[in-house]
All heavy atoms as an XYZ file, in Angstrom:
925
protein
N      33.867    281.691    -54.920
C      32.407    281.844    -54.885
C      31.908    280.849    -53.840
O      32.221    279.653    -53.914
C      31.785    281.652    -56.242
C      30.332    281.893    -56.294
S      29.523    281.721    -57.886
C      30.392    282.864    -58.894
N      31.054    281.308    -52.971
C      30.528    280.434    -51.938
C      29.466    279.423    -52.476
O      28.875    279.698    -53.549
C      29.827    281.265    -50.801
O      28.657    281.831    -51.293
N      29.222    278.388    -51.737
C      28.243    277.359    -52.096
C      26.845    278.038    -52.246
O      26.062    277.644    -53.097
C      28.267    276.184    -51.188
C      27.322    275.078    -51.759
C      27.848    276.564    -49.811
C      27.900    274.371    -52.922
N      26.540    278.950    -51.320
C      25.215    279.617    -51.361
C      25.039    280.410    -52.699
O      23.961    280.355    -53.268
C      25.094    280.574    -50.168
C      25.077    279.958    -48.861
C      26.515    279.855    -48.216
O      27.506    279.896    -48.888
N      26.572    279.780    -46.920
N      26.061    281.100    -53.080
C      25.980    281.858    -54.346
C      25.828    280.914    -55.497
O      25.073    281.103    -56.434
C      27.147    282.856    -54.471
C      27.097    283.879    -53.443
C      27.152    283.448    -55.855
C      28.278    284.801    -53.345
N      26.586    279.826    -55.515
C      26.497    278.829    -56.587
C      25.122    278.275    -56.679
O      24.531    278.141    -57.779
C      27.571    277.783    -56.460
C      28.924    278.245    -56.764
S      30.197    276.970    -56.943
C      30.111    276.136    -55.393
N      24.481    277.854    -55.532
C      23.124    277.303    -55.516
C      22.155    278.360    -56.024
O      21.225    278.079    -56.803
C      22.769    276.838    -54.090
C      23.611    275.590    -53.780
C      21.274    276.499    -54.051
C      23.522    275.192    -52.268
N      22.320    279.596    -55.576
C      21.457    280.709    -55.980
C      21.526    280.855    -57.527
O      20.484    280.873    -58.154
C      21.898    281.983    -55.270
C      21.011    283.127    -55.618
N      19.705    283.290    -55.247
C      21.307    284.306    -56.253
C      19.206    284.419    -55.632
N      20.150    285.043    -56.278
N      22.716    280.873    -58.067
C      22.766    281.107    -59.513
C      22.339    279.875    -60.294
O      21.727    280.004    -61.328
C      24.268    281.412    -59.852
C      24.819    282.736    -59.412
C      26.263    282.929    -59.727
C      24.016    283.917    -60.048
N      22.654    278.644    -59.796
C      22.286    277.456    -60.512
C      20.726    277.316    -60.496
O      20.189    276.716    -61.378
C      22.947    276.231    -59.846
C      24.450    276.187    -60.151
C      22.250    274.886    -60.267
C      25.226    275.192    -59.349
N      20.066    277.877    -59.555
C      18.587    277.860    -59.525
C      17.983    279.027    -60.225
O      16.937    278.881    -60.920
C      18.076    277.731    -58.032
O      18.514    278.790    -57.332
N      18.523    280.195    -60.123
C      17.853    281.381    -60.671
C      18.018    281.478    -62.238
O      17.107    281.949    -62.926
C      18.290    282.698    -59.973
C      17.248    283.820    -60.222
C      19.667    283.140    -60.411
C      15.851    283.464    -59.727
N      19.147    281.118    -62.759
C      19.380    281.226    -64.180
C      18.383    280.363    -64.958
O      17.698    280.876    -65.855
C      20.831    280.981    -64.575
C      21.727    282.135    -64.012
C      20.990    280.840    -66.071
C      23.161    281.837    -64.103
N      18.230    279.037    -64.657
C      17.244    278.299    -65.361
C      15.753    278.782    -65.076
O      14.945    278.701    -65.912
C      17.468    276.852    -64.907
C      18.399    276.864    -63.846
C      19.055    278.195    -63.759
N      15.576    279.312    -63.814
C      14.243    279.787    -63.522
C      13.863    280.961    -64.443
O      12.776    281.057    -64.910
C      14.194    280.254    -62.002
N      14.815    281.821    -64.694
C      14.574    282.996    -65.637
C      14.263    282.478    -67.034
O      13.338    282.939    -67.715
C      15.704    283.931    -65.621
C      15.882    284.795    -64.362
C      17.229    285.492    -64.389
C      14.723    285.763    -64.332
N      15.028    281.497    -67.480
C      14.775    280.930    -68.841
C      13.465    280.226    -68.892
O      12.731    280.385    -69.881
C      15.968    280.007    -69.216
C      17.343    280.683    -69.349
C      18.414    279.623    -69.550
C      17.335    281.706    -70.388
N      13.161    279.430    -67.869
C      11.852    278.707    -67.901
C      10.700    279.711    -67.750
O       9.652    279.518    -68.359
C      11.793    277.750    -66.708
C      12.640    276.465    -66.882
C      12.509    275.590    -65.581
C      12.281    275.681    -68.047
N      10.931    280.796    -67.010
C       9.881    281.830    -66.958
C       9.563    282.401    -68.276
O       8.400    282.581    -68.616
N      10.558    282.708    -69.057
C      10.293    283.198    -70.438
C       9.548    282.164    -71.203
O       8.615    282.478    -71.967
C      11.602    283.619    -71.117
C      12.270    284.804    -70.370
C      11.455    283.884    -72.588
C      13.720    285.054    -70.724
N       9.952    280.890    -71.127
C       9.295    279.842    -71.855
C       7.828    279.766    -71.469
O       6.969    279.714    -72.294
C       9.984    278.525    -71.597
C       9.294    277.288    -72.211
C       9.421    277.051    -73.522
C       8.473    276.512    -71.408
C       8.790    275.989    -74.091
C       7.837    275.407    -71.997
C       7.973    275.164    -73.348
N       7.541    279.776    -70.169
C       6.170    279.687    -69.694
C       5.331    280.862    -70.211
O       4.153    280.621    -70.579
C       6.110    279.613    -68.113
C       6.740    278.326    -67.622
C       4.685    279.788    -67.556
C       6.983    278.268    -66.129
N       5.860    282.034    -70.159
C       5.092    283.242    -70.581
C       4.758    283.198    -72.029
O       3.803    283.790    -72.463
C       5.909    284.513    -70.278
C       6.033    284.881    -68.787
C       6.988    286.046    -68.605
C       4.642    285.108    -68.186
N       5.552    282.462    -72.851
C       5.334    282.416    -74.304
C       4.516    281.274    -74.788
O       4.156    281.166    -75.973
C       6.691    282.493    -75.058
O       7.406    281.296    -74.736
C       7.436    283.733    -74.753
N       4.173    280.301    -73.880
C       3.476    279.145    -74.294
C       1.952    279.183    -73.851
O       1.600    279.979    -73.053
C       4.087    277.914    -73.613
C       5.550    277.773    -73.999
C       5.736    277.578    -75.475
O       5.148    276.659    -76.094
N       6.579    278.373    -76.100
N       1.213    278.252    -74.460
C      -0.208    278.166    -74.064
C      -0.377    277.770    -72.622
O       0.427    276.944    -72.091
C      -0.854    277.074    -74.941
C      -2.334    276.953    -74.738
C      -2.944    275.862    -75.643
O      -2.264    275.344    -76.542
O      -4.119    275.561    -75.379
N      -1.291    278.390    -71.959
C      -1.518    278.118    -70.524
C      -2.459    276.970    -70.266
O      -3.325    276.671    -71.103
C      -2.072    279.395    -69.845
C      -1.282    280.690    -70.113
C       0.195    280.544    -69.795
C       0.997    281.793    -70.036
N       1.638    281.840    -71.340
N      -2.284    276.323    -69.134
C      -3.130    275.277    -68.728
C      -2.828    273.874    -69.269
O      -3.467    272.888    -68.928
N      -1.815    273.818    -70.172
C      -1.417    272.479    -70.715
C      -0.610    271.686    -69.714
O      -0.154    272.220    -68.735
C      -0.623    272.724    -72.030
O       0.611    273.340    -71.658
C      -1.353    273.582    -73.008
N      -0.455    270.392    -70.042
C       0.432    269.571    -69.223
C       1.851    270.122    -69.134
O       2.420    270.154    -68.082
C       0.462    268.172    -69.806
C       1.332    267.242    -69.046
N       1.101    266.824    -67.738
C       2.561    266.683    -69.368
C       2.066    266.051    -67.311
N       3.015    265.942    -68.319
N       2.363    270.605    -70.297
C       3.706    271.212    -70.349
C       3.763    272.439    -69.436
O       4.713    272.619    -68.643
C       4.120    271.572    -71.787
O       4.100    270.421    -72.556
C       5.434    272.222    -71.826
N       2.733    273.284    -69.481
C       2.747    274.503    -68.663
C       2.762    274.126    -67.166
O       3.501    274.702    -66.413
C       1.451    275.336    -68.945
C       1.213    276.470    -68.047
N       1.853    277.722    -68.255
C       0.525    276.599    -66.908
C       1.479    278.532    -67.261
N       0.696    277.891    -66.396
N       2.019    273.153    -66.802
C       1.893    272.737    -65.373
C       3.222    272.110    -64.936
O       3.755    272.424    -63.840
C       0.785    271.764    -65.203
C      -0.580    272.359    -65.347
C      -1.680    271.329    -65.291
C      -3.030    271.946    -65.613
N      -4.109    271.013    -65.691
N       3.877    271.300    -65.764
C       5.137    270.613    -65.415
C       6.274    271.635    -65.345
O       7.036    271.699    -64.326
C       5.476    269.523    -66.433
C       6.786    268.762    -66.169
C       6.649    268.039    -64.845
C       7.051    267.842    -67.321
N       6.360    272.490    -66.322
C       7.405    273.523    -66.314
C       7.174    274.526    -65.190
O       8.104    274.993    -64.599
C       7.514    274.202    -67.763
C       8.503    275.295    -67.697
C       7.907    273.136    -68.742
N       5.861    274.865    -64.959
C       5.537    275.771    -63.864
C       5.926    275.233    -62.540
O       6.441    275.979    -61.670
N       5.706    273.960    -62.262
C       6.155    273.394    -61.021
C       7.649    273.373    -60.871
O       8.149    273.660    -59.817
C       5.596    271.926    -60.856
C       4.126    271.884    -60.689
C       3.588    270.498    -60.698
C       2.048    270.486    -60.543
N       1.474    269.078    -60.655
N       8.359    273.138    -61.967
C       9.814    273.204    -61.904
C      10.288    274.595    -61.619
O      11.174    274.831    -60.839
C      10.366    272.660    -63.259
O       9.889    271.362    -63.518
C      11.905    272.672    -63.246
N       9.605    275.552    -62.238
C       9.937    276.980    -62.055
C       9.768    277.343    -60.574
O      10.601    278.044    -60.000
C       9.084    277.826    -62.967
C       9.281    279.310    -62.839
C      10.299    280.029    -63.381
C       8.512    280.238    -62.080
N      10.195    281.366    -63.083
C       9.063    281.515    -62.234
C       7.353    280.135    -61.310
C       8.558    282.626    -61.659
C       6.871    281.257    -60.666
C       7.424    282.458    -60.869
N       8.617    276.867    -60.028
C       8.343    277.208    -58.609
C       9.478    276.716    -57.690
O       9.944    277.382    -56.803
C       6.957    276.646    -58.174
C       6.812    276.645    -56.639
C       5.852    277.523    -58.796
N       9.833    275.433    -57.916
C      10.894    274.830    -57.113
C      12.210    275.626    -57.243
O      12.893    275.928    -56.272
C      11.152    273.386    -57.498
C      12.405    272.806    -56.827
C       9.937    272.503    -57.045
N      12.592    276.003    -58.450
C      13.788    276.791    -58.659
C      13.709    278.152    -58.028
O      14.667    278.626    -57.339
C      14.089    276.871    -60.208
C      14.516    275.614    -60.909
C      14.464    275.836    -62.406
C      15.885    275.193    -60.436
N      12.575    278.789    -58.161
C      12.375    280.158    -57.609
C      12.446    280.111    -56.103
O      13.114    280.980    -55.462
C      11.092    280.763    -58.067
C      11.055    281.207    -59.523
S      12.151    282.577    -59.822
C      11.277    283.897    -58.871
N      11.741    279.137    -55.509
C      11.805    279.036    -54.020
C      13.163    278.696    -53.506
O      13.600    279.255    -52.531
C      10.701    278.083    -53.510
C       9.234    278.530    -53.771
C       8.284    277.431    -53.294
C       8.917    279.837    -53.084
N      13.869    277.838    -54.209
C      15.248    277.476    -53.868
C      16.114    278.736    -53.875
O      16.808    279.035    -52.916
C      15.805    276.422    -54.802
O      15.016    275.256    -54.663
C      17.254    276.092    -54.441
N      16.038    279.459    -54.943
C      16.827    280.653    -55.107
C      16.530    281.705    -54.061
O      17.432    282.299    -53.471
C      16.598    281.251    -56.440
O      17.330    282.417    -56.650
N      15.201    281.876    -53.785
C      14.783    282.895    -52.780
C      15.209    282.518    -51.419
O      15.692    283.317    -50.641
C      13.274    283.050    -52.840
O      12.854    283.588    -54.065
N      15.077    281.247    -50.991
C      15.440    280.758    -49.702
C      16.939    280.841    -49.468
O      17.377    281.256    -48.441
C      14.857    279.401    -49.435
C      13.299    279.328    -49.338
C      12.867    277.887    -49.283
C      12.847    280.097    -48.093
N      17.686    280.363    -50.432
C      19.142    280.408    -50.255
C      19.689    281.824    -50.228
O      20.776    282.071    -49.637
C      19.838    279.510    -51.342
C      19.949    280.219    -52.660
C      21.214    279.109    -50.892
N      18.972    282.741    -50.816
C      19.460    284.142    -50.789
C      19.644    284.711    -49.400
O      20.434    285.570    -49.127
C      18.478    285.068    -51.565
O      17.300    285.307    -50.864
N      18.846    284.120    -48.401
C      19.009    284.628    -47.021
C      20.341    284.197    -46.416
O      20.679    284.735    -45.380
C      17.817    284.135    -46.185
C      16.520    284.716    -46.607
C      15.566    283.951    -47.267
C      16.246    286.073    -46.369
C      14.374    284.516    -47.637
C      15.068    286.679    -46.802
C      14.109    285.864    -47.449
N      21.032    283.274    -47.054
C      22.343    282.866    -46.556
C      23.452    283.596    -47.311
O      24.634    283.325    -47.061
C      22.503    281.335    -46.641
C      21.476    280.600    -45.805
C      20.333    280.138    -46.409
C      21.733    280.376    -44.465
C      19.446    279.457    -45.617
C      20.796    279.721    -43.709
C      19.690    279.240    -44.260
N      23.096    284.524    -48.194
C      24.048    285.331    -48.883
C      23.931    286.736    -48.282
O      22.901    287.384    -48.510
C      23.759    285.404    -50.418
C      23.792    283.979    -51.019
C      24.739    286.327    -51.116
C      23.270    283.903    -52.435
N      24.955    287.102    -47.534
C      24.818    288.411    -46.845
C      26.096    289.192    -47.106
O      27.180    288.667    -46.998
C      24.578    288.197    -45.378
C      23.303    287.464    -45.094
C      23.126    287.200    -43.579
O      23.890    287.654    -42.757
N      22.081    286.510    -43.254
N      25.879    290.469    -47.415
C      27.032    291.368    -47.606
C      27.343    292.043    -46.252
O      26.409    292.469    -45.602
C      26.637    292.412    -48.661
O      26.226    291.767    -49.865
C      27.850    293.301    -48.983
N      28.584    292.053    -45.883
C      29.009    292.634    -44.656
C      28.346    292.022    -43.425
O      28.005    292.750    -42.470
C      28.775    294.209    -44.719
C      29.517    294.853    -45.812
O      30.654    294.448    -46.098
N      28.918    295.828    -46.432
N      27.999    290.759    -43.483
C      27.443    290.013    -42.343
C      26.034    290.324    -42.036
O      25.533    289.902    -40.981
N      25.249    290.907    -42.918
C      23.849    291.201    -42.666
C      23.033    291.222    -43.943
O      23.485    291.052    -45.047
N      21.727    291.398    -43.709
C      20.784    291.435    -44.810
C      20.912    292.785    -45.514
O      21.246    293.820    -44.959
C      19.379    291.208    -44.368
C      19.222    289.829    -43.783
C      18.915    289.639    -42.433
C      19.308    288.684    -44.606
C      18.709    288.349    -41.937
C      19.153    287.399    -44.090
C      18.871    287.207    -42.755
N      20.505    292.809    -46.793
C      20.487    294.068    -47.517
C      19.061    294.259    -48.043
O      18.181    293.398    -47.909
C      21.463    294.065    -48.720
O      20.999    293.153    -49.713
N      18.795    295.391    -48.662
C      17.452    295.712    -49.179
C      16.995    294.643    -50.166
O      15.796    294.418    -50.278
C      17.465    297.057    -49.820
C      18.340    297.185    -51.044
C      19.618    297.576    -51.059
C      17.932    296.939    -52.398
N      20.120    297.476    -52.328
C      19.080    297.096    -53.171
C      16.764    296.486    -52.986
C      19.117    296.895    -54.543
C      16.818    296.261    -54.362
C      17.928    296.457    -55.116
N      17.927    294.015    -50.904
C      17.496    293.027    -51.891
C      16.829    291.754    -51.292
O      16.086    291.114    -51.958
C      18.708    292.637    -52.812
C      18.162    292.114    -54.114
C      19.641    291.665    -52.125
C      19.229    292.103    -55.234
N      17.075    291.548    -50.022
C      16.373    290.416    -49.350
C      14.892    290.618    -49.249
O      14.117    289.641    -49.179
C      17.035    290.109    -47.971
C      18.430    289.560    -48.057
N      19.499    290.338    -47.946
C      18.805    288.319    -48.329
C      20.565    289.585    -48.058
N      20.208    288.336    -48.343
N      14.413    291.860    -49.305
C      13.029    292.163    -49.328
C      12.380    291.553    -50.570
O      11.277    290.997    -50.520
C      12.749    293.668    -49.271
C      13.242    294.196    -47.935
C      11.312    293.994    -49.522
C      13.308    295.712    -47.850
N      13.167    291.550    -51.648
C      12.664    290.959    -52.919
C      12.430    289.471    -52.785
O      11.521    288.907    -53.346
C      13.604    291.271    -54.050
C      13.767    292.758    -54.413
C      14.785    292.898    -55.550
C      12.455    293.400    -54.767
N      13.286    288.794    -51.972
C      13.102    287.382    -51.789
C      11.808    287.134    -51.013
O      11.136    286.181    -51.293
C      14.315    286.838    -51.058
O      15.454    286.869    -51.808
N      11.543    287.926    -50.001
C      10.307    287.801    -49.219
C       9.092    288.004    -50.138
O       8.159    287.249    -50.110
C      10.312    288.754    -48.052
C      11.358    288.370    -47.045
C       8.971    288.784    -47.364
C      11.704    289.399    -45.994
N       9.128    289.025    -50.965
C       8.063    289.353    -51.861
C       7.882    288.178    -52.889
O       6.761    287.770    -53.159
C       8.301    290.685    -52.604
C       8.192    291.829    -51.649
C       7.286    290.846    -53.789
C       8.664    293.135    -52.184
N       9.004    287.617    -53.388
C       8.931    286.554    -54.309
C       8.276    285.264    -53.690
O       7.371    284.617    -54.247
C      10.323    286.202    -54.848
O      10.221    285.186    -55.827
N       8.732    284.921    -52.506
C       8.183    283.763    -51.744
C       6.694    283.974    -51.522
O       5.865    283.081    -51.713
C       8.903    283.532    -50.427
C      10.347    283.001    -50.766
C       8.185    282.535    -49.633
C      11.311    283.073    -49.555
N       6.313    285.183    -51.141
C       4.926    285.504    -50.856
C       4.085    285.415    -52.130
O       2.995    284.834    -52.130
C       4.792    286.890    -50.211
O       5.513    286.954    -49.013
N       4.575    286.006    -53.192
C       3.858    286.062    -54.485
C       3.636    284.641    -54.990
O       2.517    284.279    -55.454
C       4.570    286.879    -55.465
O       3.883    286.984    -56.699
N       4.660    283.843    -54.990
C       4.610    282.467    -55.503
C       3.630    281.651    -54.633
O       2.823    280.860    -55.171
C       5.981    281.806    -55.565
C       6.846    282.549    -56.688
C       5.917    280.289    -55.784
C       8.263    282.201    -56.653
N       3.711    281.826    -53.333
C       2.771    281.113    -52.437
C       1.337    281.423    -52.717
O       0.489    280.562    -52.755
C       3.160    281.419    -50.956
O       4.452    280.977    -50.644
N       1.056    282.682    -52.868
C      -0.309    283.127    -53.167
C      -0.703    282.619    -54.553
O      -1.878    282.160    -54.730
C      -0.479    284.658    -53.114
C      -1.845    285.110    -53.590
C      -0.246    285.120    -51.635
N       0.211    282.582    -55.503
C      -0.071    282.096    -56.848
C      -0.368    280.642    -56.812
O      -1.290    280.197    -57.537
N       0.278    279.854    -56.017
C      -0.022    278.425    -55.839
C      -1.432    278.251    -55.248
O      -2.246    277.452    -55.720
C       1.063    277.711    -55.013
C       2.374    277.652    -55.805
C       0.578    276.297    -54.607
C       3.534    277.240    -54.889
N      -1.664    279.006    -54.162
C      -3.011    278.954    -53.556
C      -4.073    279.288    -54.627
O      -5.100    278.662    -54.654
C      -3.087    279.915    -52.351
C      -4.433    280.091    -51.862
C      -5.115    279.291    -50.935
C      -5.416    281.065    -52.279
N      -6.411    279.726    -50.762
C      -6.565    280.850    -51.568
C      -5.347    282.156    -53.169
C      -7.711    281.623    -51.733
C      -6.450    282.953    -53.358
C      -7.650    282.676    -52.666
N      -3.850    280.314    -55.423
C      -4.820    280.798    -56.332
C      -5.113    279.764    -57.374
O      -6.309    279.503    -57.669
C      -4.339    282.116    -57.012
N      -4.116    279.092    -57.931
C      -4.443    278.120    -58.985
C      -5.111    276.877    -58.399
O      -5.974    276.285    -59.055
C      -3.112    277.714    -59.778
C      -3.530    277.180    -61.093
C      -2.244    276.827    -59.023
C      -4.229    278.033    -62.048
N      -4.778    276.524    -57.147
C      -5.474    275.414    -56.538
C      -6.918    275.731    -56.217
O      -7.710    274.816    -55.968
C      -4.668    274.965    -55.265
C      -3.424    274.327    -55.608
C      -2.693    273.841    -54.364
N      -1.506    273.123    -54.689
C      -0.625    272.754    -53.827
N      -0.780    272.998    -52.541
N       0.474    272.121    -54.201
N      -7.245    277.047    -56.158
C      -8.620    277.446    -55.858
C      -9.267    278.054    -57.071
O     -10.261    278.832    -56.943
C      -8.625    278.455    -54.671
C      -8.290    277.714    -53.365
O      -9.135    277.008    -52.867
N      -7.044    277.771    -52.944
N      -8.743    277.756    -58.263
C      -9.330    278.187    -59.501
C      -9.441    279.732    -59.642
O     -10.446    280.167    -60.192
C     -10.667    277.512    -59.744
C     -11.030    277.421    -61.243
O     -10.126    277.328    -62.051
N     -12.275    277.511    -61.525
N      -8.541    280.406    -59.119
C      -8.503    281.868    -59.192
C      -7.424    282.257    -60.214
O      -6.315    282.625    -59.828
C      -8.253    282.489    -57.780
C      -9.211    281.954    -56.728
C      -9.819    283.053    -55.982
C     -10.746    282.512    -54.886
N     -12.088    282.496    -55.265
N      -7.777    282.123    -61.455
C      -6.748    282.242    -62.557
C      -6.160    283.609    -62.645
O      -4.941    283.734    -62.904
C      -7.375    281.817    -63.837
C      -7.928    280.391    -63.904
C      -8.506    280.052    -65.249
C      -6.855    279.352    -63.600
N      -6.909    284.619    -62.455
C      -6.417    285.999    -62.589
C      -5.414    286.301    -61.495
O      -4.318    286.894    -61.763
C      -7.563    287.054    -62.655
C      -8.374    286.813    -63.899
C      -7.014    288.450    -62.530
C      -9.671    287.666    -63.936
N      -5.675    285.887    -60.322
C      -4.753    286.075    -59.193
C      -3.519    285.255    -59.423
O      -2.334    285.776    -59.256
C      -5.415    285.659    -57.845
C      -6.520    286.672    -57.512
C      -4.382    285.670    -56.719
C      -7.421    286.247    -56.292
N      -3.645    284.004    -59.900
C      -2.485    283.160    -60.199
C      -1.577    283.796    -61.241
O      -0.398    283.991    -61.003
C      -2.995    281.777    -60.695
C      -1.906    280.938    -61.235
N      -1.006    280.293    -60.435
C      -1.531    280.638    -62.511
C      -0.188    279.606    -61.203
N      -0.450    279.814    -62.434
N      -2.192    284.273    -62.287
C      -1.471    284.903    -63.353
C      -0.713    286.157    -62.889
O       0.492    286.317    -63.157
C      -2.451    285.317    -64.503
C      -1.744    285.950    -65.702
C      -2.786    286.264    -66.727
C      -2.124    286.942    -67.956
N      -3.122    287.232    -68.955
N      -1.392    287.012    -62.149
C      -0.778    288.195    -61.605
C       0.393    287.903    -60.693
O       1.454    288.518    -60.748
N       0.194    286.931    -59.799
C       1.285    286.579    -58.833
C       2.522    286.059    -59.547
O       3.637    286.404    -59.224
C       0.787    285.576    -57.833
S      -0.352    286.263    -56.643
N       2.315    285.155    -60.524
C       3.405    284.489    -61.168
C       4.117    285.455    -62.159
O       5.355    285.508    -62.139
C       2.920    283.217    -61.877
C       2.369    282.179    -61.005
S       3.482    281.901    -59.561
C       2.773    280.373    -58.891
N       3.370    286.259    -62.849
C       4.032    287.239    -63.710
C       4.772    288.296    -62.835
O       5.840    288.637    -63.177
C       2.977    287.956    -64.629
C       2.518    286.933    -65.679
C       3.598    289.174    -65.293
C       1.373    287.461    -66.553
N       4.147    288.670    -61.696
C       4.832    289.564    -60.818
C       6.126    289.001    -60.231
O       7.157    289.714    -60.180
N       6.111    287.758    -59.838
C       7.369    287.136    -59.299
C       8.415    287.029    -60.414
O       9.585    287.369    -60.135
C       6.991    285.751    -58.758
N       8.010    286.681    -61.603
C       8.985    286.612    -62.686
C       9.538    287.990    -63.018
O      10.773    288.170    -63.127
C       8.349    286.027    -63.924
C       9.304    286.012    -65.148
C      10.333    285.142    -65.229
C       9.136    287.089    -66.087
C      11.205    285.252    -66.334
C      10.061    287.188    -67.149
C      11.079    286.263    -67.273
N       8.665    288.987    -63.172
C       9.078    290.311    -63.531
C      10.030    290.915    -62.436
O      11.051    291.474    -62.758
C       7.887    291.254    -63.697
O       7.053    290.664    -64.692
C       8.289    292.640    -64.075
N       9.665    290.730    -61.178
C      10.506    291.186    -60.064
C      11.860    290.561    -60.101
O      12.940    291.199    -59.881
N      11.927    289.217    -60.347
C      13.180    288.503    -60.416
C      13.992    288.981    -61.589
O      15.222    289.187    -61.437
C      12.924    286.999    -60.529
O      12.160    286.593    -59.375
C      14.196    286.184    -60.622
N      13.367    289.171    -62.752
C      14.072    289.661    -63.949
C      14.721    291.006    -63.681
O      15.875    291.283    -63.978
C      13.137    289.686    -65.135
C      13.800    289.962    -66.366
C      14.427    288.985    -67.121
C      13.755    291.258    -66.925
C      15.077    289.224    -68.298
C      14.409    291.550    -68.135
C      15.024    290.493    -68.850
N      13.931    291.941    -63.078
C      14.390    293.268    -62.851
C      15.523    293.224    -61.811
O      16.538    293.900    -61.924
C      13.247    294.206    -62.373
C      12.339    294.436    -63.499
C      13.823    295.523    -61.776
C      11.048    295.110    -63.188
N      15.316    292.428    -60.710
C      16.350    292.296    -59.726
C      17.652    291.774    -60.302
O      18.736    292.225    -59.958
C      15.899    291.362    -58.561
N      17.515    290.827    -61.158
C      18.691    290.203    -61.818
C      19.491    291.281    -62.633
O      20.699    291.246    -62.621
N      18.780    292.089    -63.303
C      19.395    293.093    -64.220
C      19.937    294.263    -63.321
O      21.099    294.684    -63.429
C      18.490    293.584    -65.284
C      18.209    292.453    -66.260
C      19.047    294.800    -65.979
C      17.112    292.746    -67.292
N      19.083    294.878    -62.528
C      19.432    295.994    -61.793
C      20.265    295.800    -60.584
O      21.318    296.392    -60.401
C      18.130    296.783    -61.377
C      18.424    298.023    -60.557
C      17.323    297.191    -62.625
N      19.831    294.877    -59.725
C      20.455    294.765    -58.445
C      21.707    293.908    -58.419
O      22.719    294.373    -57.831
C      19.493    294.188    -57.399
N      21.658    292.775    -59.095
C      22.817    291.881    -58.964
C      23.998    292.205    -59.854
O      25.075    291.792    -59.633
C      22.398    290.422    -59.193
O      21.871    290.273    -60.475
C      21.432    289.979    -58.162
N      23.729    292.909    -60.984
C      24.836    293.312    -61.839
C      25.306    294.710    -61.580
O      26.177    295.233    -62.332
C      24.586    293.056    -63.332
C      24.371    291.560    -63.565
C      23.395    293.832    -63.800
N      24.811    295.363    -60.565
C      25.236    296.707    -60.290
C      26.601    296.632    -59.683
O      26.964    295.713    -58.943
C      24.266    297.357    -59.250
O      22.983    297.514    -59.784
N      27.434    297.671    -59.889
C      28.772    297.677    -59.318
C      28.738    297.494    -57.805
O      27.948    298.048    -57.112
C      29.339    299.057    -59.654
C      28.577    299.394    -60.909
C      27.216    298.817    -60.764
N      29.668    296.650    -57.328
C      29.737    296.391    -55.927
C      28.977    295.118    -55.490
O      29.170    294.627    -54.372
N      28.094    294.642    -56.327
C      27.399    293.427    -56.031
C      28.212    292.199    -56.364
O      29.138    292.264    -57.211
C      26.009    293.362    -56.791
C      25.088    294.515    -56.520
C      24.510    294.518    -55.162
N      23.753    293.322    -54.921
C      23.198    293.037    -53.739
N      23.317    293.893    -52.753
N      22.537    291.949    -53.560
N      27.990    291.079    -55.725
C      28.808    289.885    -55.812
C      28.884    289.421    -57.305
O      29.913    289.109    -57.832
C      28.263    288.787    -54.873
C      28.524    289.201    -53.440
C      29.019    287.511    -55.205
C      27.842    288.352    -52.412
N      27.723    289.356    -57.981
C      27.658    288.860    -59.354
C      28.437    289.825    -60.267
O      29.170    289.361    -61.145
C      26.220    288.616    -59.834
C      26.204    288.233    -61.334
C      25.574    287.512    -59.022
N      28.233    291.110    -60.003
C      29.011    292.071    -60.872
C      30.479    291.869    -60.705
O      31.253    291.839    -61.703
C      28.633    293.491    -60.443
C      29.343    294.576    -61.177
N      30.546    295.001    -60.840
C      29.039    295.199    -62.361
C      31.044    295.955    -61.719
N      30.111    296.041    -62.638
N      30.955    291.717    -59.471
C      32.385    291.511    -59.219
C      32.858    290.174    -59.890
O      33.952    290.173    -60.436
C      32.655    291.468    -57.737
C      32.440    292.847    -57.083
O      32.315    293.857    -57.744
N      32.257    292.835    -55.803
N      32.022    289.187    -59.793
C      32.381    287.878    -60.445
C      32.486    288.025    -61.988
O      33.435    287.573    -62.582
C      31.339    286.826    -60.142
C      31.541    285.519    -60.809
C      32.605    284.697    -60.430
C      30.731    285.141    -61.833
C      32.812    283.477    -61.094
C      30.942    283.951    -62.507
C      31.991    283.084    -62.144
N      31.508    288.731    -62.580
C      31.440    288.838    -64.039
C      32.507    289.825    -64.584
O      33.104    289.561    -65.606
C      30.054    289.243    -64.524
C      28.944    288.239    -64.290
C      27.625    288.874    -64.640
C      29.217    286.960    -65.127
N      32.692    290.946    -63.867
C      33.547    292.016    -64.377
C      34.756    292.301    -63.588
O      35.519    293.249    -63.871
C      32.659    293.293    -64.470
C      31.421    293.114    -65.308
C      30.199    293.100    -64.684
C      31.457    292.917    -66.693
C      29.034    292.878    -65.397
C      30.332    292.730    -67.395
C      29.052    292.727    -66.834
N      34.967    291.516    -62.490
C      36.121    291.771    -61.649
C      35.857    292.880    -60.645
O      35.007    293.749    -60.858
N      36.509    292.824    -59.563
C      36.269    293.888    -58.561
C      36.575    293.488    -57.186
O      36.859    292.334    -56.850
């Protein structure tokens, strides 16, 4: 397994767990803000490193999800800094949901690197 894939997994797995935690907790608290900042760092790390994970020497359709995630998180950060709570909420829930779906559908699909790692191939 390449270093890029290891960094991607080491950042995305805790990001998914922290995302679930954030969604189930009270919003606006010190804990929410601290865990949210950690989640943002993990998500951006995972998204950025994904561009160095290429199948057959090039980008695939799943890299579009990384662009969307980076964009959504960036707008979400802008929104909370400008007291636009509904936009912030939508962006962050959207980024989490997209990541969760991508993790289930795209990365564990047969032929994908994580699927091959988990199930052989």
